[in-house]
mmCIF file of the C-alpha atoms, coordinates in Angstrom:
data_MODEL
# 
_entry.id   MODEL 
# 
loop_
_atom_site.group_PDB 
_atom_site.id 
_atom_site.type_symbol 
_atom_site.label_atom_id 
_atom_site.label_alt_id 
_atom_site.label_comp_id 
_atom_site.label_asym_id 
_atom_site.label_entity_id 
_atom_site.label_seq_id 
_atom_site.pdbx_PDB_ins_code 
_atom_site.Cartn_x 
_atom_site.Cartn_y 
_atom_site.Cartn_z 
_atom_site.occupancy 
_atom_site.B_iso_or_equiv 
_atom_site.pdbx_formal_charge 
_atom_site.auth_seq_id 
_atom_site.auth_comp_id 
_atom_site.auth_asym_id 
_atom_site.auth_atom_id 
_atom_site.pdbx_PDB_model_num 
ATOM 1   C CA . MET A 1 1   ? -9.492  -35.251 18.471  1.00 0.00 ? 1   MET A CA 1 
ATOM 2   C CA . LYS A 1 2   ? -6.397  -36.025 16.406  1.00 0.00 ? 2   LYS A CA 1 
ATOM 3   C CA . ARG A 1 3   ? -8.471  -36.202 13.189  1.00 0.00 ? 3   ARG A CA 1 
ATOM 4   C CA . THR A 1 4   ? -10.089 -32.884 14.040  1.00 0.00 ? 4   THR A CA 1 
ATOM 5   C CA . LEU A 1 5   ? -6.706  -31.206 14.535  1.00 0.00 ? 5   LEU A CA 1 
ATOM 6   C CA . THR A 1 6   ? -5.350  -32.705 11.316  1.00 0.00 ? 6   THR A CA 1 
ATOM 7   C CA . ALA A 1 7   ? -8.397  -31.576 9.347   1.00 0.00 ? 7   ALA A CA 1 
ATOM 8   C CA . PHE A 1 8   ? -8.129  -28.117 10.886  1.00 0.00 ? 8   PHE A CA 1 
ATOM 9   C CA . SER A 1 9   ? -4.417  -27.940 10.016  1.00 0.00 ? 9   SER A CA 1 
ATOM 10  C CA . VAL A 1 10  ? -5.119  -28.920 6.407   1.00 0.00 ? 10  VAL A CA 1 
ATOM 11  C CA . LEU A 1 11  ? -7.863  -26.297 6.264   1.00 0.00 ? 11  LEU A CA 1 
ATOM 12  C CA . LEU A 1 12  ? -5.479  -23.608 7.556   1.00 0.00 ? 12  LEU A CA 1 
ATOM 13  C CA . VAL A 1 13  ? -2.716  -24.554 5.112   1.00 0.00 ? 13  VAL A CA 1 
ATOM 14  C CA . GLY A 1 14  ? -5.228  -24.572 2.250   1.00 0.00 ? 14  GLY A CA 1 
ATOM 15  C CA . ALA A 1 15  ? -6.544  -21.150 3.267   1.00 0.00 ? 15  ALA A CA 1 
ATOM 16  C CA . SER A 1 16  ? -3.017  -19.729 3.438   1.00 0.00 ? 16  SER A CA 1 
ATOM 17  C CA . ALA A 1 17  ? -2.167  -21.126 0.015   1.00 0.00 ? 17  ALA A CA 1 
ATOM 18  C CA . ALA A 1 18  ? -5.386  -19.699 -1.405  1.00 0.00 ? 18  ALA A CA 1 
ATOM 19  C CA . SER A 1 19  ? -4.573  -16.298 0.101   1.00 0.00 ? 19  SER A CA 1 
ATOM 20  C CA . ALA A 1 20  ? -1.074  -16.292 -1.354  1.00 0.00 ? 20  ALA A CA 1 
ATOM 21  C CA . ALA A 1 21  ? -2.483  -17.269 -4.741  1.00 0.00 ? 21  ALA A CA 1 
ATOM 22  C CA . ASP A 1 22  ? -4.799  -14.235 -4.690  1.00 0.00 ? 22  ASP A CA 1 
ATOM 23  C CA . VAL A 1 23  ? -1.933  -11.733 -4.350  1.00 0.00 ? 23  VAL A CA 1 
ATOM 24  C CA . ILE A 1 24  ? -1.377  -9.731  -7.526  1.00 0.00 ? 24  ILE A CA 1 
ATOM 25  C CA . ALA A 1 25  ? 2.317   -9.316  -8.330  1.00 0.00 ? 25  ALA A CA 1 
ATOM 26  C CA . PRO A 1 26  ? 3.564   -5.759  -8.999  1.00 0.00 ? 26  PRO A CA 1 
ATOM 27  C CA . ALA A 1 27  ? 4.083   -6.486  -12.709 1.00 0.00 ? 27  ALA A CA 1 
ATOM 28  C CA . ASP A 1 28  ? 0.522   -7.823  -13.012 1.00 0.00 ? 28  ASP A CA 1 
ATOM 29  C CA . VAL A 1 29  ? -1.437  -4.994  -11.389 1.00 0.00 ? 29  VAL A CA 1 
ATOM 30  C CA . PRO A 1 30  ? -4.509  -4.309  -13.568 1.00 0.00 ? 30  PRO A CA 1 
ATOM 31  C CA . TYR A 1 31  ? -4.313  -0.508  -13.745 1.00 0.00 ? 31  TYR A CA 1 
ATOM 32  C CA . GLY A 1 32  ? -7.315  1.140   -15.353 1.00 0.00 ? 32  GLY A CA 1 
ATOM 33  C CA . GLU A 1 33  ? -7.272  3.857   -17.976 1.00 0.00 ? 33  GLU A CA 1 
ATOM 34  C CA . TYR A 1 34  ? -6.477  6.577   -15.430 1.00 0.00 ? 34  TYR A CA 1 
ATOM 35  C CA . GLY A 1 35  ? -4.350  4.502   -13.037 1.00 0.00 ? 35  GLY A CA 1 
ATOM 36  C CA . GLU A 1 36  ? -7.129  3.171   -10.817 1.00 0.00 ? 36  GLU A CA 1 
ATOM 37  C CA . VAL A 1 37  ? -6.987  -0.397  -9.475  1.00 0.00 ? 37  VAL A CA 1 
ATOM 38  C CA . ALA A 1 38  ? -10.474 -1.820  -8.973  1.00 0.00 ? 38  ALA A CA 1 
ATOM 39  C CA . VAL A 1 39  ? -9.494  -5.105  -7.278  1.00 0.00 ? 39  VAL A CA 1 
ATOM 40  C CA . SER A 1 40  ? -7.719  -5.866  -4.032  1.00 0.00 ? 40  SER A CA 1 
ATOM 41  C CA . LEU A 1 41  ? -4.010  -6.489  -4.605  1.00 0.00 ? 41  LEU A CA 1 
ATOM 42  C CA . SER A 1 42  ? -3.901  -9.034  -1.793  1.00 0.00 ? 42  SER A CA 1 
ATOM 43  C CA . GLY A 1 43  ? -7.294  -10.666 -2.252  1.00 0.00 ? 43  GLY A CA 1 
ATOM 44  C CA . GLN A 1 44  ? -8.033  -9.650  1.345   1.00 0.00 ? 44  GLN A CA 1 
ATOM 45  C CA . PRO A 1 45  ? -9.732  -6.603  2.858   1.00 0.00 ? 45  PRO A CA 1 
ATOM 46  C CA . GLY A 1 46  ? -7.503  -3.935  4.324   1.00 0.00 ? 46  GLY A CA 1 
ATOM 47  C CA . ASP A 1 47  ? -7.049  -3.428  8.062   1.00 0.00 ? 47  ASP A CA 1 
ATOM 48  C CA . MET A 1 48  ? -7.581  0.239   8.892   1.00 0.00 ? 48  MET A CA 1 
ATOM 49  C CA . GLU A 1 49  ? -5.566  0.051   12.131  1.00 0.00 ? 49  GLU A CA 1 
ATOM 50  C CA . LYS A 1 50  ? -2.540  -1.470  10.391  1.00 0.00 ? 50  LYS A CA 1 
ATOM 51  C CA . GLY A 1 51  ? -2.884  1.167   7.684   1.00 0.00 ? 51  GLY A CA 1 
ATOM 52  C CA . LYS A 1 52  ? -2.857  3.860   10.334  1.00 0.00 ? 52  LYS A CA 1 
ATOM 53  C CA . VAL A 1 53  ? 0.468   2.518   11.628  1.00 0.00 ? 53  VAL A CA 1 
ATOM 54  C CA . LEU A 1 54  ? 1.933   2.436   8.103   1.00 0.00 ? 54  LEU A CA 1 
ATOM 55  C CA . MET A 1 55  ? 1.026   6.106   7.690   1.00 0.00 ? 55  MET A CA 1 
ATOM 56  C CA . ASN A 1 56  ? 3.771   6.916   10.211  1.00 0.00 ? 56  ASN A CA 1 
ATOM 57  C CA . ARG A 1 57  ? 6.230   4.053   10.122  1.00 0.00 ? 57  ARG A CA 1 
ATOM 58  C CA . GLY A 1 58  ? 8.239   1.816   7.888   1.00 0.00 ? 58  GLY A CA 1 
ATOM 59  C CA . ALA A 1 59  ? 8.209   2.047   4.142   1.00 0.00 ? 59  ALA A CA 1 
ATOM 60  C CA . GLY A 1 60  ? 4.845   3.825   4.098   1.00 0.00 ? 60  GLY A CA 1 
ATOM 61  C CA . ASN A 1 61  ? 5.549   6.859   6.256   1.00 0.00 ? 61  ASN A CA 1 
ATOM 62  C CA . CYS A 1 62  ? 2.927   8.916   4.403   1.00 0.00 ? 62  CYS A CA 1 
ATOM 63  C CA . ILE A 1 63  ? 3.010   11.732  6.949   1.00 0.00 ? 63  ILE A CA 1 
ATOM 64  C CA . ALA A 1 64  ? 6.602   12.510  6.027   1.00 0.00 ? 64  ALA A CA 1 
ATOM 65  C CA . CYS A 1 65  ? 5.107   14.278  2.986   1.00 0.00 ? 65  CYS A CA 1 
ATOM 66  C CA . HIS A 1 66  ? 1.390   14.643  3.790   1.00 0.00 ? 66  HIS A CA 1 
ATOM 67  C CA . GLN A 1 67  ? -0.536  16.317  6.612   1.00 0.00 ? 67  GLN A CA 1 
ATOM 68  C CA . VAL A 1 68  ? -3.319  14.241  8.219   1.00 0.00 ? 68  VAL A CA 1 
ATOM 69  C CA . THR A 1 69  ? -5.404  15.857  10.972  1.00 0.00 ? 69  THR A CA 1 
ATOM 70  C CA . ALA A 1 70  ? -6.638  12.433  12.143  1.00 0.00 ? 70  ALA A CA 1 
ATOM 71  C CA . LEU A 1 71  ? -3.007  11.690  13.057  1.00 0.00 ? 71  LEU A CA 1 
ATOM 72  C CA . GLU A 1 72  ? -2.310  15.050  14.701  1.00 0.00 ? 72  GLU A CA 1 
ATOM 73  C CA . ASP A 1 73  ? -0.954  13.284  17.789  1.00 0.00 ? 73  ASP A CA 1 
ATOM 74  C CA . LEU A 1 74  ? 2.027   12.243  15.652  1.00 0.00 ? 74  LEU A CA 1 
ATOM 75  C CA . PRO A 1 75  ? 4.775   14.822  15.050  1.00 0.00 ? 75  PRO A CA 1 
ATOM 76  C CA . PHE A 1 76  ? 6.370   16.089  11.871  1.00 0.00 ? 76  PHE A CA 1 
ATOM 77  C CA . HIS A 1 77  ? 3.673   16.073  9.210   1.00 0.00 ? 77  HIS A CA 1 
ATOM 78  C CA . GLY A 1 78  ? 5.029   17.061  5.839   1.00 0.00 ? 78  GLY A CA 1 
ATOM 79  C CA . ASP A 1 79  ? 3.846   19.704  3.431   1.00 0.00 ? 79  ASP A CA 1 
ATOM 80  C CA . ILE A 1 80  ? 5.402   18.395  0.217   1.00 0.00 ? 80  ILE A CA 1 
ATOM 81  C CA . GLY A 1 81  ? 2.252   16.531  -0.831  1.00 0.00 ? 81  GLY A CA 1 
ATOM 82  C CA . PRO A 1 82  ? -1.370  17.619  -0.447  1.00 0.00 ? 82  PRO A CA 1 
ATOM 83  C CA . SER A 1 83  ? -3.231  17.222  2.827   1.00 0.00 ? 83  SER A CA 1 
ATOM 84  C CA . LEU A 1 84  ? -4.958  13.861  3.042   1.00 0.00 ? 84  LEU A CA 1 
ATOM 85  C CA . ASP A 1 85  ? -7.871  15.276  5.051   1.00 0.00 ? 85  ASP A CA 1 
ATOM 86  C CA . GLY A 1 86  ? -11.080 14.390  3.218   1.00 0.00 ? 86  GLY A CA 1 
ATOM 87  C CA . VAL A 1 87  ? -9.249  12.213  0.678   1.00 0.00 ? 87  VAL A CA 1 
ATOM 88  C CA . ALA A 1 88  ? -12.049 9.604   0.789   1.00 0.00 ? 88  ALA A CA 1 
ATOM 89  C CA . ASP A 1 89  ? -14.505 12.289  -0.333  1.00 0.00 ? 89  ASP A CA 1 
ATOM 90  C CA . ARG A 1 90  ? -12.325 13.262  -3.296  1.00 0.00 ? 90  ARG A CA 1 
ATOM 91  C CA . TRP A 1 91  ? -11.214 9.841   -4.550  1.00 0.00 ? 91  TRP A CA 1 
ATOM 92  C CA . GLU A 1 92  ? -12.833 6.430   -4.972  1.00 0.00 ? 92  GLU A CA 1 
ATOM 93  C CA . GLU A 1 93  ? -11.238 3.400   -3.311  1.00 0.00 ? 93  GLU A CA 1 
ATOM 94  C CA . ALA A 1 94  ? -9.909  2.147   -6.676  1.00 0.00 ? 94  ALA A CA 1 
ATOM 95  C CA . ASP A 1 95  ? -8.250  5.526   -7.265  1.00 0.00 ? 95  ASP A CA 1 
ATOM 96  C CA . LEU A 1 96  ? -6.638  5.539   -3.824  1.00 0.00 ? 96  LEU A CA 1 
ATOM 97  C CA . ARG A 1 97  ? -5.326  2.014   -4.393  1.00 0.00 ? 97  ARG A CA 1 
ATOM 98  C CA . GLY A 1 98  ? -3.849  3.103   -7.731  1.00 0.00 ? 98  GLY A CA 1 
ATOM 99  C CA . LEU A 1 99  ? -2.338  6.260   -6.237  1.00 0.00 ? 99  LEU A CA 1 
ATOM 100 C CA . VAL A 1 100 ? -0.628  4.384   -3.404  1.00 0.00 ? 100 VAL A CA 1 
ATOM 101 C CA . ALA A 1 101 ? 0.546   1.578   -5.693  1.00 0.00 ? 101 ALA A CA 1 
ATOM 102 C CA . ASN A 1 102 ? 2.011   3.944   -8.296  1.00 0.00 ? 102 ASN A CA 1 
ATOM 103 C CA . ALA A 1 103 ? 1.019   7.628   -8.247  1.00 0.00 ? 103 ALA A CA 1 
ATOM 104 C CA . LYS A 1 104 ? 3.021   8.287   -11.427 1.00 0.00 ? 104 LYS A CA 1 
ATOM 105 C CA . ASN A 1 105 ? 0.147   6.740   -13.395 1.00 0.00 ? 105 ASN A CA 1 
ATOM 106 C CA . TYR A 1 106 ? -1.946  9.751   -12.329 1.00 0.00 ? 106 TYR A CA 1 
ATOM 107 C CA . PHE A 1 107 ? 0.709   12.403  -11.946 1.00 0.00 ? 107 PHE A CA 1 
ATOM 108 C CA . PRO A 1 108 ? 3.830   11.624  -14.029 1.00 0.00 ? 108 PRO A CA 1 
ATOM 109 C CA . ASP A 1 109 ? 5.884   14.401  -12.401 1.00 0.00 ? 109 ASP A CA 1 
ATOM 110 C CA . THR A 1 110 ? 5.007   13.551  -8.793  1.00 0.00 ? 110 THR A CA 1 
ATOM 111 C CA . MET A 1 111 ? 7.723   13.039  -6.196  1.00 0.00 ? 111 MET A CA 1 
ATOM 112 C CA . MET A 1 112 ? 5.627   10.299  -4.585  1.00 0.00 ? 112 MET A CA 1 
ATOM 113 C CA . PRO A 1 113 ? 7.265   6.915   -5.037  1.00 0.00 ? 113 PRO A CA 1 
ATOM 114 C CA . GLY A 1 114 ? 5.499   3.938   -6.540  1.00 0.00 ? 114 GLY A CA 1 
ATOM 115 C CA . PHE A 1 115 ? 4.968   1.874   -3.407  1.00 0.00 ? 115 PHE A CA 1 
ATOM 116 C CA . TYR A 1 116 ? 4.042   -1.308  -5.307  1.00 0.00 ? 116 TYR A CA 1 
ATOM 117 C CA . LYS A 1 117 ? 6.482   -1.543  -8.157  1.00 0.00 ? 117 LYS A CA 1 
ATOM 118 C CA . TYR A 1 118 ? 9.825   -3.285  -8.426  1.00 0.00 ? 118 TYR A CA 1 
ATOM 119 C CA . THR A 1 119 ? 11.528  -1.905  -11.521 1.00 0.00 ? 119 THR A CA 1 
ATOM 120 C CA . GLY A 1 120 ? 12.221  1.490   -13.010 1.00 0.00 ? 120 GLY A CA 1 
ATOM 121 C CA . PHE A 1 121 ? 13.516  3.129   -9.848  1.00 0.00 ? 121 PHE A CA 1 
ATOM 122 C CA . ILE A 1 122 ? 16.120  5.870   -10.006 1.00 0.00 ? 122 ILE A CA 1 
ATOM 123 C CA . ARG A 1 123 ? 19.083  5.565   -7.642  1.00 0.00 ? 123 ARG A CA 1 
ATOM 124 C CA . VAL A 1 124 ? 17.788  2.659   -5.577  1.00 0.00 ? 124 VAL A CA 1 
ATOM 125 C CA . GLY A 1 125 ? 20.169  1.727   -2.804  1.00 0.00 ? 125 GLY A CA 1 
ATOM 126 C CA . ASP A 1 126 ? 20.978  -1.730  -1.468  1.00 0.00 ? 126 ASP A CA 1 
ATOM 127 C CA . ALA A 1 127 ? 19.373  -1.312  1.956   1.00 0.00 ? 127 ALA A CA 1 
ATOM 128 C CA . TYR A 1 128 ? 21.747  0.746   4.089   1.00 0.00 ? 128 TYR A CA 1 
ATOM 129 C CA . THR A 1 129 ? 24.994  -0.506  2.569   1.00 0.00 ? 129 THR A CA 1 
ATOM 130 C CA . GLY A 1 130 ? 25.788  2.622   0.530   1.00 0.00 ? 130 GLY A CA 1 
ATOM 131 C CA . LYS A 1 131 ? 25.896  0.477   -2.608  1.00 0.00 ? 131 LYS A CA 1 
ATOM 132 C CA . ALA A 1 132 ? 23.608  0.742   -5.612  1.00 0.00 ? 132 ALA A CA 1 
ATOM 133 C CA . GLY A 1 133 ? 20.687  -1.641  -5.708  1.00 0.00 ? 133 GLY A CA 1 
ATOM 134 C CA . ILE A 1 134 ? 19.792  -3.839  -8.629  1.00 0.00 ? 134 ILE A CA 1 
ATOM 135 C CA . ASP A 1 135 ? 16.527  -4.387  -10.477 1.00 0.00 ? 135 ASP A CA 1 
ATOM 136 C CA . PRO A 1 136 ? 14.230  -5.913  -9.658  1.00 0.00 ? 136 PRO A CA 1 
ATOM 137 C CA . ALA A 1 137 ? 13.951  -4.368  -6.206  1.00 0.00 ? 137 ALA A CA 1 
ATOM 138 C CA . GLU A 1 138 ? 11.410  -5.369  -3.593  1.00 0.00 ? 138 GLU A CA 1 
ATOM 139 C CA . PRO A 1 139 ? 8.293   -3.167  -3.557  1.00 0.00 ? 139 PRO A CA 1 
ATOM 140 C CA . LEU A 1 140 ? 8.268   -0.609  -0.736  1.00 0.00 ? 140 LEU A CA 1 
ATOM 141 C CA . LEU A 1 141 ? 4.918   -1.957  0.485   1.00 0.00 ? 141 LEU A CA 1 
ATOM 142 C CA . THR A 1 142 ? 3.397   -5.416  0.194   1.00 0.00 ? 142 THR A CA 1 
ATOM 143 C CA . ALA A 1 143 ? 0.048   -5.985  -1.480  1.00 0.00 ? 143 ALA A CA 1 
ATOM 144 C CA . GLN A 1 144 ? -1.572  -6.260  1.953   1.00 0.00 ? 144 GLN A CA 1 
ATOM 145 C CA . ASP A 1 145 ? 0.161   -3.090  3.138   1.00 0.00 ? 145 ASP A CA 1 
ATOM 146 C CA . ILE A 1 146 ? -1.406  -1.257  0.185   1.00 0.00 ? 146 ILE A CA 1 
ATOM 147 C CA . GLU A 1 147 ? -4.848  -2.582  1.152   1.00 0.00 ? 147 GLU A CA 1 
ATOM 148 C CA . ASP A 1 148 ? -4.285  -1.562  4.782   1.00 0.00 ? 148 ASP A CA 1 
ATOM 149 C CA . VAL A 1 149 ? -3.255  1.999   3.860   1.00 0.00 ? 149 VAL A CA 1 
ATOM 150 C CA . VAL A 1 150 ? -6.238  2.314   1.514   1.00 0.00 ? 150 VAL A CA 1 
ATOM 151 C CA . ALA A 1 151 ? -8.560  1.080   4.290   1.00 0.00 ? 151 ALA A CA 1 
ATOM 152 C CA . PHE A 1 152 ? -7.242  3.869   6.535   1.00 0.00 ? 152 PHE A CA 1 
ATOM 153 C CA . LEU A 1 153 ? -7.443  6.487   3.780   1.00 0.00 ? 153 LEU A CA 1 
ATOM 154 C CA . MET A 1 154 ? -11.095 5.532   3.202   1.00 0.00 ? 154 MET A CA 1 
ATOM 155 C CA . THR A 1 155 ? -11.839 6.732   6.759   1.00 0.00 ? 155 THR A CA 1 
ATOM 156 C CA . LEU A 1 156 ? -10.559 10.250  6.009   1.00 0.00 ? 156 LEU A CA 1 
ATOM 157 C CA . LYS A 1 157 ? -13.790 12.083  5.171   1.00 0.00 ? 157 LYS A CA 1 
ATOM 158 C CA . ASP A 1 158 ? -14.611 15.745  5.633   1.00 0.00 ? 158 ASP A CA 1 
ATOM 159 C CA . GLY A 1 159 ? -17.908 15.289  7.375   1.00 0.00 ? 159 GLY A CA 1 
# 
């Protein structure tokens, strides 16, 4: 029994190390010609349910700027950005990943922040201290958060 537990523990540690090794750092994201990102940033599939939560909470909070009918039970949808209804019919998964990671690659004048970048911010604050932040800053979303949001966005089809 003890050998089995030890072997299982080694397997788990090895799997965790392999997962961490598969994460693409913000500076190393392989953006395509138009800003698309064809590979998973975390090396893991996204979790649609976690992505749904990020749409309304934390650093994601997509509905602060976008309207999403699938989330109509949540209050205060924004109208700054386009509606995300049917977004999976309009964009490929690689495009959605690129847009969430850094929409400025597609739309240089967009107000949407780059959720997976750590330099080049304007007026970054140091948490809630009222002091200016310093580069490099932490990305707003982790690589897995990006994958989770994209997994949710891929469910938003018109028909």
